[in-house]
Structures are given as C-alpha cells and as structure tokens.
N, C-alpha and C positions, 0 to 999 in steps of 0.2 A: 084116460082110463083110471079107475079107482085103485087098481093094484100096482100102479107104476111107482118107481122109487121116488121118495120125497124130493130129492134134488131135481129130478126131471120135472116133477109137478111145479117146483119153484121156478125152474127155467121157463116153463110154459106160461106161468102166471105173469112173469116179467114181459115175455114176448107179446102177450095179449094186450098189454097196456102201452108198451113202447114200440113205436114203428121203427123198423130198421135197427141200426146200432147193434148188430148181432155180436160183434167182437167185444163191445163194451159190456153187454149183458153177461157174456160168458166170463169175462174177466172179473166182474163183480162177484160172481158165484165162486170163481177160482180163489179169489181173495178170501171169501167167507170160508171155503173149505181148507185153505192153507193157513188160516189164522193170521193173515197179513193185511197191512194197511194199503190203501189204493189212492193214488193221486190221478185225477182225471183233468186233462187240460184241453180246452177248446174255446172257440169264440162264443159269445153269448147267443142263446137261442138254439143250442144243439142238444138240449135235453139232458145235460149233465146232472143237474139237481133233481130233475124229475125221475131219472133212472135210479138214483140212489135212494130217493124217498120211496119209490115203488118197491125196491128190495127190502127196505126197512119195514114197510107195511106188510109184505108177504112173509116176513119172519116174525114170529110171536116173541118179540124182544123189546126191551126198553130202548127208546130212540130219542135223540135230541139233535135238533139243528142249531148250529152256532153260525151266525152271520158275522164274518170277520170284517172289522172296520178299523181305520187308523187309530181310533180312540179306545180300542179294546185294551183291557188290562189283564195280566196273567191271572189274577184272582178271579176274574170273570169266568175263567175256564176251570180252575182247580177248586174253587171255593175258598173260604177264609174263616178265621176265628172272629167271632163277634161277641160283644159283652152281653151276657144273659142277666138281665136285671132281676129276674125271679130267683135264679140260682146264685147270683153274686159272683159268677166266674165267667170264663170264656167258653163258648160253645161253637163247635165247628159246623158250618153250613156248607153242605156239599155243592160243588159246582156242576155244570152240565156234563163234565167228563165222566161222572159216576153213572153212566148209562152204558148199555151194551153195544149199541151202534150209534156212532157219532157222525153227523154230516158237518164237516168244516167247510162251509160255503165261502168261496172266493178267499181261500186261505192266504193268498199272496197280497191281500189288501191290508193286512195287519203288519206292524213293524216286527223286527226280529225278536224283541224281548217277549212278545206274545207267542210267536211261532215256536220259540225255544221252550216255552212252558209245556209244550206237547211232548218234548223229547223223552222225559222220564216215563210219561204215561205210555207212549208208543213202544218204547223198548222194554221197560220193566213191568208194565201193567200195574203200576202203582203211582201214587202221588204223595209227595212229602210237603206238608204245610205246618209251619210252627214247630218244626223238629219232630213231628210225628208222621210216620209213613202209613198210608192206608191203601189196601188192595183195591183194584178195580175188578169188575165182573170178569168171569172166565171167558166170555165171548168177546170181550172188548175189542172193537175194531173201528178205526178211523177211516172214513171215506171223504177225501178232500177234493174240492174243485178249485181250479184256478184259471184265470184268463191269461192269454199269452203275455209275456213280459213287455211286449211293445205297447200294450194298452197303458194309458196314463193312470197314475195313482196306484201302481203296484210295486211290490218289493220282491226281490229275488229271495227264494227260500235258502236258508243256510245249507251247506253241503251235508253237514251232519244230520240234518232233518230229512233231506232228500233220501239219504241212505237208509232211513228207517221205513220208507215205503217199499213194499214188496213189488208193486207194479206202478209204472207211470204210463197211463193210457192217453194217447192223443186222438182227438176226434176230428173228422172232416165233415163237410156238408153231406147231407143225404143225397141219394140218387133222385132223378126226376120222378120216378114212380113212387118212391118212398115219400117224397115231399108232396106229391099229389094225394097220397093216403093221409098224410098229416093234415093237409088242407081239408079234406072231406070230413075227417073226424073232428077237427076244430070247428067247422061250421055247424055241426050237429050236436056238439057237446052241450050238456045241460048246465055246465058251470059248477056242478057238484063235484065232490071228491071222487075220482074214478079209480083210486088206489085199490088193489086187490085185497081180499080178506086174507088173513094169515093162513098159510098152507104148510108151514113147518115150524116146529118149536125149537127152543134153545138146546134141549137135551138131544134132539135129533142131529142138530148141526155139530155139537161137540162129539157125538158118536161118529159122525161122518169124518170129522177131522182125524180121529184115531184110525179109521179105516184108510184114510189117505196116507198116513204114516206107514202103513203096511204095504203100500203099493211097491212092487218090486222094480228096482233099477239095476241093470247090469253094470258091472265094474267098468266096462268099455264106455258106457254112457256117462258114468261119473267122471272118468278121465276126460271125456269130450267136454263136459261142462267146465272142468278145471282149465283145459286148454283154451276154451273160448274166453273165459274170464281173464286168464293170464294174458291172452292176446290183446286185451284192451290196454294192458300196461306196457306191452312191447309190440305195439301194432305194426311198427316198421319192419319187423321180422316177417310178417305175413303180407304186408302191403307196403313195399318200399317207398312209394310216392306219398305216404303219410308220415314220413320222418318229421319229427318235431311238431306233430299235429296234436298230441295229447299231453296235457300238463299232469293230470292225475287219472289213473285208470280205476277200474272197479276193484273193490276190496274183496277179501274172502267172504264177507257177508253176501256178496252178489252170487257166489257159488251156491251158498245155502238157499238163497231166495229162488234161484233158477231151478234147483232140484225140487224144492217144495212146490213151485208153480207147475212144473212139468208133471209131477205126481198128481196134483189136483186136476190138471187138464186131462190126464189119462183116466182118472176116476170119473170125471164128468162125462167122458165118452164111453163109459161102461167097461173099462179095462182095469185089471189089477197089475199091470206092468206098463213101464214107460217105453215109448218108441222114440227114435231120433226126431221124428216130426214134432213130438210134444215139446222137445227142447228148442228146436228151431222156431216153433210158433211163439214160444214165450220169451225167447232171448231178447228181442228188441225192447219189450216192455219192462224186462227185468234189468237191462243194462244201460239204456240210453240216459237215464237220470243220474247214473253213477259215474259218468265220464265227464271230466272237465276238459274242454277243448282249449287249445292254445290260441293266442292272438292270430297267429298265421292261419290257423284253420278257420277262424271267424272271418278273417279278411277274404279268404278264398271261398267262403260260403259252404264249408264242409261241416255239417252238423254231426252230433254224436250218433243220431239215428242212421245217417248215411254210413258212418264208420262201422256200426254194428252190422248193417246189411252187407258191406264189403267183407267184413271179417267172417260172417257166416258163409259167404261164397268161397272164401279162401281156405278155411279150415276143413280138412277131409272129414266127411261124415262116417262114423263107424258102421 
C-alpha cells in the first residue's frame, strides 16, 4: 500500500528479498529505530551478510562493508593522517567508519586491537585520530556478523565491546519449507543484484527514532526491566541451582538497552506503549552477550541464553 508507514514498507522490502529469518529482520529494524548496534551470530550460509546488505540498500544512506581479517589495522577503519605533497602538511583521509551504516563482516576474525578501534565510534559516535576528534554521521550504526567461536581462526570479542551492542542475535537453520523456497529462488536467480531500491531516507529514520523515544513505558515495566537485569547479577536468588554460575552479570547499560529495544519493538508493532511481551521478547537478545558465565556453568553446558530463559520464567511478570 502506498500510504503505509515507511517503517512497514521497509519491513516488507526486507521480507521480499530474504526468505524466513523473521526475527532477524525485525531486530535489524529495531536496531535502526533504537539507534543501537547489532551483532548477528550464526554458521556460514544463513544469510547474515545478505540481510544486513539488504537493509542498507533499502535505506537511502551511505553504506560500507568492512571485511575483518587477521591483518586488518585500526587505521584501516578510522582513517589516518597522510602527507599532502601539494599542501606541504598532513591531511586526514577518512576511513570506512565515516559512513552511516557499517557492515562489520566476520568481526571476530580480526584481533582485539582492531576490534577495540570500534569502541569509541560505537559508544561516542566519534573518532579521535592524531589528537583531533571527528564526529560520525547522526545515523551511524554498526551491524556486525560473526561465526561461532568454535570455528577456527576466530577471536573472542572483548567484553567492553560486546556491551556496546544493543542486540546479539543468534541464527539457526531455516525450516524445510523456507529452505525449499531458498532453493527455488537460487535456481532461478539471474545473478544480478536483487537488493531492493531505497524505500526510506535518513531523515525519516531519525524522525522515527524520536517517536520511539516518546513510546510510553509504565513504571511497573521499568521496575520489571531493572529486576530482570539485576537478576543476572544475583541469579541464585531466583534460581538456586545456578549458584556460582555467573562471573559477571549485565550492567545498567543493559537496562537502558532493553528499554530502548522494547520501545522500538512496540513502535514496529504499531503501538505507542510498551507491553510486558515486548520486554520478554527482547530480553534474550539484549542480555545474553552481557553475561559472563563461570567455569562451572561452562562445564555443565549452561549457556547465558539458557540462564536468561530461566530468569524470565522465574521473575513475576507485572
């Protein structure tokens, strides 16, 4: 429909290109609405990169894909000062981070010094090189992909950087019907770029972000978020058999992230108020990457995701 909200048109453009992965597409848009960065994790071949490239194509914004490799240097991201023979001085050459949407492909294939180069950009929306600080675009958003850490040649992301991601989305294999549709499309594909034409511009996205900030959240729900996040730091109080299972729980930044994501989720569903279901739906992706499990938990095969699911079941819903 021509008169549908721009965000819905964006959602439909993504769904027309990507088969299945409904949760991923919704979370990419939620990250866009909330102004947060997204980490997408899954095995190769699950359309991580394709989904992010499709979103970037559907938004009329500057876009850059960065392929992370072990030999990448921090200056390859931020840019650097070079000697200008004509002017006789140093001139700054902008790196790929000076774009509005960044695809950090296979981010865990670069060493920590490169990953840490993203920290200032992701948190402060600025980059400091040669003692001078430069602002990044208002829309600036990092969408990163990574393969599971069991894959050879990968590096664990620093905890400080993980905490900067609004959402950590994990992908599974498609259903049989979805894979059948992928097969049919793949056999008939022309090999040309099937990315959608832009359906939304930067000004519209920034306006939508302001509207998301105005989405109402009752005080009971705010306290529910604080209880959930606090529960990751004292999980044994809610689940006694998880005593000594958590080394570090989620920080107050997680409470802010969960509130923003829940508001964006409500907005995407056409509401101007948050329901408990919005919080419950977003909590796993907001919290799992912010919990450091203990050696005992790892030995017993208890992941952070399982802990969040148990915590959601234990904490009373308002």
